[in-house]
N, C-alpha and C positions, 0 to 999 in steps of 0.2 A: 969382493965377498959379499954376497946378500945374506941377509937375516930374516928372520920372522917379522910378519907385518906387527907393528906395537899394537900390544894387548891394552884393553880399555882397564883404565887403574880402578880400583874401588869406590871412589868417590864418583867417577862418571858414571859407574854404573848404578850407586844408589840414586843418582840425579836423574839418570832415566828412568829407573825405576819409580822413583816420586813425581816425575812429570806425567808418566803414563796413568798412575792410579790419582792422582789430581784429574787428569782428565776425566776418568770415570765417574769421581766424585763430582764434576759439575755439571755432567750431563745428568746424574741423577737429583742434582741440588735444582739444577734446572729445570728439569721437570717437577719438581713441588713448589717450586718459589714463582716460575712465570706467570703464572694464575692469578699470583699476587699482585701484579702489577696495574689490574685495573681496580683495585679497593686503593692503590698507591693515587692512581688518577683522581678516583671520586673523591679523596680525601681534600684534594688541592683543586678542587673543580668550583666555580663560584657557583653553578647552577646545580647543586648535589641532587637537591630533590627530585629533577625531571630524571635521575635515575632510578629513582626508587618504585616509576609504576612503569607498567608496560606499557609503549605506545599503542600497540594493537589490542590493548583490553579492552577498549571502547567498541572496536570493529567486532570482535567477537560475542559483545554483549549484545548489539544487534543483531548478528547471526542467530544467537541461541533464543532472540525475541521474535523471529520469524521475519525480520527486515528483509526486504529483496537485494540482492547482488548480482556481480558479475563475475566469472572466473573464465579465466581463458584457456582453462583445461579441455581436452577433448577426450572422447573415447565413450565405451558403452557405460551407461549409468553414472557419468560423470560431468556432461557437457551441462555449463549452467548450471550444476549442483555444487552447494557449496559446503556442504556436508555428506562425506561417503563414508558409508557404513564400514568397509573394509579399514577404514582407518583406525577404528578400536581395535580391529584383530592386530593389526601392526604395531600398534600402542602397547598393548598386552604380551606381544611376543619382545619388542623392544626393551621394555621394563622390566620383564618376567625374566625369560632364560638366557640373554643376551648381555641385559646390565646387570642382572644377578648373580647368574651361574659362571658364564665363561670368565669374567675376571679372576676368578682362582685359578683358571690355567696360569695367569701370570705369576701368581702369591706361589703357586707349588713349583713354577721354573726357576724363580729364586730361590726357595728354599732345597731344592734338588743342587743347585751350583752351589750353593754355600756348604749344603753336607759333604757333595762331593769334595770342594777347597779343602774342609778340614778335614776330611779321611785322606785323601791321597795327594792332594798339596798341587804344586806347580810342575808340571810335565817339563824336567829338566832335560838338557842335550847331554848323554852320558858321554859323549868323546870329547878331549881337550878341545879348544880353540884353536886353528892354525892362523887364524886371521885372515884366511884366504875369503873373499865374498864371490857370490854370483849372483848376475841380475836374474829375479824372477817377476816383477812387474813391470812394465816399461812406464814413461811419465804420463801417456792417455789413457792406461788402464788403471794409475793409483787417481788421476783427476775424476775418470768415471766412476771408480770406485765410491771417493771421497762427496761427490755430488749426491750418490744416490743416498750413502748413509747418513749426511746431514740434513737432506729433506727426508728421507725416513725417519727423524730423530723430531724435527719440527711438526712433520704429521703426525706423529704417536702422539706428542705432547697437544696439538689442538684438538684431534680427533676425541682423545680420552678425555678432554675437557670439555667437550661438546655433548659427550654421551653422558660423564657421569657429574658433570657440574651442577646440575638440579637436584639431586641426591646427597652429593658431597659439600660443594662449596656453599649452596647458598643454606643450608642450615647453619653451618658455622659461622658464615662471616656476611652473610645476609643477600639480597638482590641486586643491591648498587653497585659493586665492585663487579660482579660477575657478570652484570649486563654489559659492561664495558670491556669484560675480556673475553667475552662470548662473541660478541660484534668483531673484535681483530681477530678471534681464532678461526672464525668463520672466513673472513676475508682469506687470513695467510693460507688455511688450508686449502681453499678453492684455487689459487693461484700457485701454490706450491705442486699439487697435485699433477698436472699435466706435465710438468717438469720432471717429478718424480718419475712418471709413468714414462717418459721418453728416456730418461737413464736405463731405465729398468729394460726398455725393448732395446736398447743397445747393447746393454750387456748381457743379455741374453742371446742375440745373434752372435756377438764376438766372443763368446764362452762357450756355446753350444759344443764345440767339437771336443773339448777338452773334458765335457762331463758324460759322453757317453758310457754305459754301463759296460762292466766286462766281468770276466772269472776273477779277477786281481779283488776286485770290489768286495765280493763273499769273502774271500781271505780275509781280508782286511776286517770285515765285519767280524769272522769268527775268533778273529786274535784281537777282537775290542779296540782295534785302531793302535794295538802296540802299547797300550795303558800296563799291560802286564810285563813278562819277563822274554815272551815272545815278539820279534820283531815283525812288522806288518807292513808289508811294501805296498808302495804307489805309484801311479807316475804322477803328472802334474798335478790332479788333483786326487784325491785318497775318497773313499767312499762315503765316507761322512758328508766332505764339502759337495760332493755329486747328489747327495740327498737334499741339502738345502738350497740346492741350484734348481733341483726339478719341484720342491715346494715353492720355489718364487715363481718357476716357469705356470705352474698350475694354479695355487692359490695367491702368490702375488699377482698372476696374471688377471684372476677372480675379481681381486680388488681392484686393479687399475681398473679394467671396465667398467665396475659399478661406477666406481667414482668418477669416470666421465660419462655416463649416465647421469647421477646425480647433478655434476657440476654444468653440463649443458642440458638444462630439463626443455630447450627448446625444438627439439628434432623429432618431435612427434610421440614420445613416450608418454603413457597416461599413467594415471595417480599410482596404478595396481603396480606396474613396473618399476614406479620409483621406489616404491615401500618395499618390495622384494629386492631391489636393488640396495636398498639401505639396509636391509637385515643383512644380507651376504657382505656387505662391504662392513659392517661392524662386526660380524660374527668371525669371517675369516680374518680381518684386522686385528683382532685382538689375539686368535693363534698365532698370526706373525710376530707381534711382538713379542710374545711369551717364548717362543725359537728364537728370536733376534738375540733374547737375554743371552743364550747359549752360546750362540754367535760369535757375540761381542767377549764374551768369557773366554771362550778358546782361544781367540784372536788375540788378545792381550794378557790378561793376568793367567790366563790358564796353560799356555805354551810358550814358553821361553824362545824368542827368535822372531815367532810368528809376526807381532804388532812391526819388528822392525821392518821386515818386507814390505808392507803396505806404506810404511811411513818414507822410505828412504827408496825402495825398490830391490834392494839388493840383500839377502840373506847369505849367513854363515855355509860354507860348503858341508860342514857336518852337519849342520840342520838338513838342508838339502839329502844328506846321505841317511840320516836319520827318519825323516818322514816322507819324501818321494825319491827313493833311492834309484826306482825305474826310470823317472825322469831324468834324474842327473845320468844315469847312465846311457839314454839317450844324447844328451846332450855333449858327453864326453864322444861317444860314439861318431856323432855328425860334426864334432869338432866347433859347437856352437855356443861354447860358455863365451859368456859376457864379464869381465870383470869391471871396478871400477875403473878408472882414469887412473888413479894412484898405483891400481895392480895391473895396468892393462899389459904389461911384461913381466908376469912374476917369476922368481928365480926359486931354488929350492928353499926348503921352507926346513928351517933347523926341528929335530924332533924333542926339543925340550921345552917347547912353547906350550906353557899350559896356563891356566888361570883358576882364580879362587875358587871353590862352591860353597855358596850361600846356603843355608838352610831356607 
C-alpha cells in the first residue's frame, strides 16, 4: 500500500524560508558593502598617499595648458584632437538626467514592491500539497539562469559604483578607497560583461518559443495574474514572464550591444558613438535593474514555490496547476510529466495529505 509523499516539517519550511530571506539580505548588503573593500585595502596599504591623487591629473593639466599630444581616436573632428566639444554634452546628460533622475526608478520600484507585499502578502498556493513534484527546469536551464543572474548582480553593483561613486562614495569616504574600488570595478565589469552577453543570447534562443504572445496572455493581464479571486490560466510562461522576456530581448539587447561597443573600442567607433553608447548603456541599465527588483521579488518572497523550481528544477503539481495550468494539461496529454527519482513511479495519493498554512 502506497502513501502520500512525506510533507516538509514546519522546521524544514522555516529553514527554507530563512535561507531564502538571508540570500536576499546578502545580495542587498553586498551591493552596499562591496565598494567599501577599496577603503579596507587603502587602510592597510603601505603607500596610502599614492591613492590620494589622480595619476592622470598631470596629463589633464598639460592638456588644459595647450600642450601638444597624441590621440588614437579617429573620425570627424576628433582625429588628433585631445578635447572634443561633444564631450561636454555627454557629461551634462550623464550627470544630469541619467545620474540624477533615473535612479528614482529604482527607489520607486523598491517602494512599490514593499507596499504591495505589505498589502497583499505572499502569493500562496490555495490547494493542499500532495507531495507530488514535476520537472519544470532542466539542469542546463538552471545553470544558464544562475550564470546570467549572478553576472547581472555583479554588473549592477560595479556599474552603479562607477556611475554614482563620484557623487556618493567620494564625498562620504574620500578619494583613496574609491580609486581602488573603481579600478577593480572597471576590470570586473569589462570582463563579466561579455560572459553575461553570451548567456543572455543563449537564454533568448532557448526560450523564445515559449514566450510568443497569444490571447491567453491578454486574459492573464485582465485577471491581474490571478491575484484576485479569478483564476488566470497560463502556458509554460505567463503574460508577466513574457513581458520580462521581451524587455530582455529589446532593452537587454541594447545594454549588451552598447556594452560591447564600450568594452572593445578598437573596432573603429568614434568618440561620438562611444558617448551615445554610454548614455544608452547607463539609462537602459538602470531601468533593467529597477524591473529586476520585481522579477527577483516575484521569484522568491512574492510567490510560494517559485524559487524552489529554479533551485531544484521541480515544482509541486499544485503550484503548476495554479500558475501554469495549460502547461500542466499539455504535459499530461502528451504523457511528458517527469518526476524526481523518488517519485518515478508514483502510486495513489491519500486524500488526507495537507500542510499547515502560515501567515
